[in-house]
Structures are given as structure tokens and as C-alpha cells.
One Martini backbone bead per residue (centre of mass of N, CA, C, O) as a GRO file, in nm:
protein
   48
    1MET     BB    1  -0.798   1.544   1.458
    2LYS     BB    2  -0.940   1.269   1.295
    3TYR     BB    3  -0.840   1.061   1.035
    4LYS     BB    4  -0.943   0.905   0.714
    5LEU     BB    5  -0.863   0.665   0.478
    6VAL     BB    6  -0.981   0.647   0.148
    7VAL     BB    7  -1.005   0.348  -0.047
    8SER     BB    8  -1.039   0.222  -0.337
    9ASP     BB    9  -1.081  -0.063  -0.513
   10ASP     BB   10  -0.881   0.011  -0.738
   11ALA     BB   11  -0.644   0.071  -0.554
   12ASN     BB   12  -0.630  -0.204  -0.422
   13ASN     BB   13  -0.580  -0.359  -0.686
   14ASP     BB   14  -0.313  -0.216  -0.758
   15VAL     BB   15  -0.161  -0.314  -0.509
   16GLU     BB   16  -0.194  -0.615  -0.553
   17ASN     BB   17  -0.062  -0.622  -0.840
   18ALA     BB   18   0.212  -0.509  -0.749
   19MET     BB   19   0.278  -0.719  -0.543
   20ASP     BB   20   0.280  -0.958  -0.731
   21TYR     BB   21   0.497  -0.853  -0.918
   22TYR     BB   22   0.728  -0.824  -0.705
   23GLU     BB   23   0.719  -1.115  -0.609
   24ASN     BB   24   0.797  -1.238  -0.897
   25GLU     BB   25   1.077  -1.096  -0.909
   26GLN     BB   26   1.099  -1.114  -0.573
   27LYS     BB   27   1.128  -1.254  -0.294
   28GLY     BB   28   0.966  -1.028  -0.057
   29LEU     BB   29   0.898  -0.761  -0.222
   30GLY     BB   30   0.588  -0.743  -0.192
   31LYS     BB   31   0.594  -0.700   0.115
   32LYS     BB   32   0.765  -0.446   0.114
   33TYR     BB   33   0.566  -0.281  -0.048
   34LEU     BB   34   0.320  -0.301   0.144
   35LEU     BB   35   0.463  -0.172   0.389
   36SER     BB   36   0.508   0.105   0.242
   37VAL     BB   37   0.214   0.168   0.193
   38ARG     BB   38   0.124   0.170   0.490
   39ALA     BB   39   0.320   0.390   0.587
   40CYS     BB   40   0.212   0.615   0.402
   41SER     BB   41  -0.079   0.605   0.504
   42LYS     BB   42  -0.012   0.694   0.789
   43LEU     BB   43   0.110   0.972   0.715
   44ILE     BB   44  -0.141   1.083   0.584
   45VAL     BB   45  -0.324   1.075   0.838
   46GLN     BB   46  -0.127   1.247   1.025
   47ASN     BB   47  -0.051   1.447   0.744
   48PRO     BB   48  -0.265   1.600   0.529
   0.00000   0.00000   0.00000
């Protein structure tokens, strides 16, 4: 069975805000954070 992760607009906004925060703390850290969120999202879809 194939699953799909549904993410609310509020959750997307939270991720964007966190990414901006981390990027302001250290250049490149926001991108690293976003990649981690995406990797976790893939794991959730693969093994809910």
C-alpha cells in the first residue's frame, strides 16, 4: 500500500520559519534543517 503524507499550511509555515531562524543563526544550517525534515517525512511515508 502506498501512503501520502498530508501537511497542513500551518505546519509548512512552521518549517519555513524554523528554516529562516536556523539560516540566520548560521549560514547553511537552514538548508540542513530542511533536508532533515524532508528525510523524516520520507521515513514516515515509508513506515507509518
